[in-house]
N, C-alpha and C positions, 0 to 999 in steps of 0.2 A: 666744673660748680667750685672749684678748689681754685681756679684762677678767676673766676667772679667774683666770689670772696676778698679774694687777695688782691685783683683791683679797688674795690670798695674800702680796705683798711687802707690802704697807700693814701685814697681822699683822706679819711679820715683823719690819718699821719699830718699829711699834706697841711691841714686846715687848722691845726694844731699849733703847728711850727709859726701858719700866719698871723693867728693870736696871739704868740708869744712875744713873736719880733714887733709885731705894733706896740704890746704893752712895753716891753724895753726900750720901743725908739719914741714912749711919753704920746704917742697917738692916742693913746685910749688910757682914761686915769681909773683907779678903781672908785674916786668920788663919783664919776660920771656913771659910772656899771649900777650903782648903789641906786639910785633912782629911779634908775630905769627899772631897775628890780621889782624897786618898792610901788614904784608904778604898775609894773605888773599884776602885783601879789595885790592890791588894794580893789584894781579894775576887775579881777581873777574874781575880789572878796564881792564885790557892791554883784558882781555878772552873775555871780551863784543862784541867787533867788528865782531867777528869770530863768535856767534851765530847768524844761519838762519834760525832755524823753533823754536817755544814754546814745551817746554817738559811739558807734561802732569801728574799731580800731581796723585802719586800713595796712594792710601788709601785701608786701610783691614777693614773688618766689623764684629768683632766678637762678638757671641752668642753663647748663652748654647742650648744644644738639647737636647736628650732622643730617645735610641731606644727604636723601637715599631713596630708591627707585621704591616705585608704588609692588613690585613682581621681581624679583631678580633670582639665579638659581646657580651654583657652582657643577657645573657638567661633571659624570667621570663616565667609563667606559663601562656597557655592562658586563664583558668578556675582557681577558686579559690576552695580551697582544702583541704585535710590533707594526707600527704605522705606518701604513699602505701610503696615505694619501692626507693632507690637511689642508680644504677645502674653502677654508673663510680665512679674515688676516683681520685682528684687532681695529674694532670702530665699522665692521661691515652689520648693515640693516638685513637678516634676516628672518625669516617667514614661518610658519609652526610648521614641525617635521621638513625642513630642510636638510639636508644631511650636514651636520659640517667636521666629521672627522671621519676616513675609514679604516680601519684593520683589511692587515692579509686575510683572506678570505677562502684560501687553498683547500684549505682542511671540510670545514665546512660545506663549498661548494660539492665536496666530495662524497662528505655526511647524506647530505641533500638529492646527490643523484642516487646514488642505493637505498637509500627508502623511497625515492621515488619508485628504484625498478621491483621494490620487494612488492610495493604497493598493488604494482600490475601486475605481477608473477598472482598475488591474493587473489584479484579482481578477476584473474584471466580462470585462476582453478574455479569459483562460485561459481562463474558462469557457464561453466565446461559441466559440474556437477548438477547446478540448474536444468540445463540441455538436455540433460539426458543421452541416454547411448546413441551413439553412432551407429547406421549402418552398418559401416566396415566393421565393427564389434559384435554387431548380434550374428553377419556373417562367419566371422573368425569365428566364434564359440561354435558356432553350429555344424564347422565342416571339421574341427577337433571332434567334437561329439559324434560327425558320422565316420569319421576315421577309426573311433576308436568301437563303432559298433561292428564295423568289418571287422577288427579285428577281433573281436569279438564272437565273430560270425567265422571266420577262417580258423578260430580256436576250439569251437562249437564243435563243428564238422569236421575237425580231424580228430578228436575222438572217439566219430563213430566209426562202428566196426568195418562195415560197408568199401568205406572208405585206405583202412589201413588194408585189405585184402584187394583191393583195385592195384595201389600202391606195390603188393608183392608181386603182383600180375604184372607189372609194368618192370620188376626188376625183372622178372623168369625171361619175358619176353627179348630184354636186353639181349640178358645171357645168351639165348638161343642164337642171337643172331651172331654173335659175336662166334659162336660155334661152328657156322654155318660158314663165316668168312674162312676160317683155321681149315676145312676139310675141303676148299677148295671146288674145283667143277667136278660135276660128273659124267661118268663116261657117255649119257647122254648129251647134253650141255657141247661134249666136243664137237663129237659126229654132226650136230644140226649147225656147230657152228665151221665148222668144213668144208659142209655139205652149201652152205651159204657162201663161201669164198669160192666154191666151184661151179658155182651158179654164175657169182657176179663175174668169175674168168670170163665165163661162155659168151655171158652179152658183152662183155667188152671186146670180144672177139670178132662178136655177128656184126657189132656198131661199128669198129674198126673196119669191116670190112665195105661196109656202106659207104662211110667215109669217103674209104680210096676208089669209091668209082665217081667222087664228083669232087675230090679238092682238086682238078686242074682247074675249076671254074673261078674265079677273081669273086665272085660272091659267093665263095665257101662258106666263110664266116655266118652269112644269113641262114643257110640253109637247117631242117630240120635236122642232116645228116651227125651236124657237128656238135648238138646240141647234146644228142643220143650220145655220141662217143662221150662228151665231157660227162655226162649224167651215170652214164656205166661205168666210168672210171673210178669217180668218187663212190658208188655204191659197193666197189670193188677194195679200196683202199677199209673203207669202215669194215668190213667182212673180215680182211686183213686183223686190224686193230680187236676185234671182239673175240677174235680165234685166238689173237696173241693175252691178251687179258684171260681169257677163261687158260688157259695153257699153263700163264706165271705163277696165279694164284694169288690172294687179295695183297694191297701194298701197302706201307705203312701207316699212310693218309684213312685205311679204311678203319686200322686194327685200331687207330689213336680213336675213332671218333666213335667206333663201336665203344671201347674201355668206357671212353666219356658217357653217353648215353646208359651204363650199366650203373656208373659211379653216379649222376642223377638221377634216375630213379632208387637207389640205395641209400641217397641223400634225404628223398621225400619219404621213402618209408620208414628211416631211425626219427626223423619227427613226428609225422605222425604216431609210433611208439612213443616218445619220448612225453606226448600232452598228459600234464597233470591234472587231475582235480583242483588243486591250488592255482593253475596257468588261469581257467577258467574264471576261479571267483577273484583274480587279481584283472582279467577284462572287462567282468561286471563291474569290480567298484570303479574302474575309470569311466565306467559307461556311466554309473551315476552320480558320479563328483563331475563330469565333463555337462552332466545335464544340469544337474543344480550351479552349477556358473553359467549358462546358455538362460535359465529362468533371473538368475543376478543381474546379467547385463541388459535383459530385456526390462527390467523395473525398474531401471538407472537409480542413484542417490536415496538412500536414506534420509527421515528429517534432519537427525542429531550429524552427520556428516555435511550436510548445507549450513544448521546453525554454525557448526563448528570452524568452515570454511567463513559464516560473516565476521564469526571471530578474527580469525587470523585479517581480513579486513582491517576492520575496525584498528585490531593493535598496529598492523603496517602505516595504516592512517594518523595515528597517536606519534609514533616515531616520524614520518613525515614532518608533523606538525612540529612536532621537538626539533627537527633537526633547521627547520626555515625560521625558527627563534632565534635556533642558534647564530644562523645566517644573518637572522638579522641586527643580534645582537654587536657584531663586528662593524656596526653602522652608528652612529652617534646622532645626533637628530634632534632640529632645537622644539623643545616642548612649546614657547610661545612665541611670538612675533617681537622682536629685541635687538637690540645692538651689542654685537660681541665686545666684551668688554675687557679680554684677557685671553689670550692663547697661552698656551703652558707647556706643547707640544710641538716635534719634529717629528719630518716623515723618517721611520727608520729605527727609533726608539721604540724603546718596550713600557708597555702600559699597564698598569694592575689596579686600576680601582681609585686611584690619586685623581680629584679632579683637573680636568686639562682645559675647558673652557670654561668661561664666567660670563653669565649672559643678563642682559637689566634692560627692562622697560624704560627706558630714559623719556620719553612721551610723555610721562606721567611720574613727579618725586613727589617728596613727601619728608616731612620734618622728624627725626626720630631725637629723642631723648634718653641717657640712661643715668642721669644724674639724680633725681628725685627720689631723698630718703623717706625711709616711712614714717619720718614724723612731718616732711612736706605732702604726700601722696593723699594723706587723708584727706587734706584741701584742694584736691584736685580730682574731677569728675568727666565723664566724658560727656562732649559736650561745649567742655570750657572753651573760654577764648584765651588766644597767650599772644603776647607781640613777638616777631622774628627780626632780628637784628643778623646780622651776615657780616665776619670779618672781613673778607673778600670785597666786600660790594656796602664800602659804608652810609653810604648814601640811600640802602634800602632798607625800609619797615614795612612788613607788611603783617597782618592779620590770620592768626590761623588758629582752628578749633580741633580738641581735642576727636581725635577719630577711633582710637582704640589703648588700652592699658592692657599691661600684660599681669597677668593676678600671680601669677610666683615670683618673689624678689628675686637679686641673686646677692650675694654676700663679695663686695667692693673692698677689701680693704679694710674689715671690721665694720662696713659702714653694708646695710640691707639697703640696694637702690632700686630699682620701676622701673621698666621699658616705657615712655609712653610715644605715642605716634599721632603727629598733630599733622591734618590738612592743611593747606594754606590757603587760602582767601581766591589767591590768583597767582598766574607762576613768571616768573619775570626771564626770560630767556639767556641770561648771564647764570643763571645757576646752575653748576655742575655739582654731580656725583661724589660726597664726602666731603665738600663744603660744608667748616665750621661754623656756627651758627649763637647767637643768645638766644632761649626762649625764657621771658619775662611772661608769668602768671600773677593774676589780681587775687590774691584769697582777703578775704575779708574775716 
């Protein structure tokens, strides 16, 4: 506005200088001016009675303005980080939601993967609870109960008096067997063994005599005399071995086996005698506990457990959504269709909230002025017309309509000024963003 007022003031000063020069040059005389003034005065006096109504004074409000887009935005990243890619250049036309800048999103992608894994885990846990127990789980619980019942039965049986007496008898029998081994063979057993050996020797002699009668034959091996001799010889060897065992007494292996039987029988007896009522009670408690576990397994999950699992799924879902939002924040997208006016960042640079892209819809331009003072704004209303002229295009003059008046005035070096937006009646293709203009409002 001050530029416009300065121009008007210079024009007034120039006119005054021109009139003064004419007067000095004698082109205009005082006498020539006075009649004209007198005539004007007399004409005004004579015309005064003919005026029937007052004529309103017409004045113009001239202010500076500029060309601006109807829609424009200074875009910044929602997240801070290192720029991975700048996908547009200044002057590029973009569509809504088109990616303009992308940050390095390695950490965000890892967070998404972790959140997805946690969601899968909680969903699987919920499905497992809702599905109920598996047959294998029921079978395992039943097997544990059966084992506990068998143990209880063994402990209970061991505590009975009859079982203890039988164990004592086993110990006595094992001890008697060892004593018999230590005594060795009796006289009767030796006589019988010697008789068996004598008879076996006689049988060998008989078979040998029969064999000698036919041994000259080529088929002697196939004759029964050969088989009889072999059988008699084997019986004689067995009789000699039995006699030798009886005469030599028990071997070390026999004694070791007998002692082992005694130790085993004694251990069984000791275990039965050591069984206490507390052992029976403990085994019974195990059975009862495993019975309860089996019933719980068959019953499946409680309603409270399912609700807790559902809450876990909901929490994991929210965490995944939050991770996805963080990942989306690494991309700057166009909020509307327009033209990239400014790109203020390069790959590899750190960004942290400052505007990096200026986007505007250059298909629709409007005129904006911030020069209307509080004394002038009272004469301007929405819908008023104004003449628009442009410094860069002197031959262009178009009409505009007041579209919007900002309600709040701003202090500009002591003056309170208001912002007014005008919509041109038509647009010239030569107009560009931020071109300077002059808006002339006619106020009565």
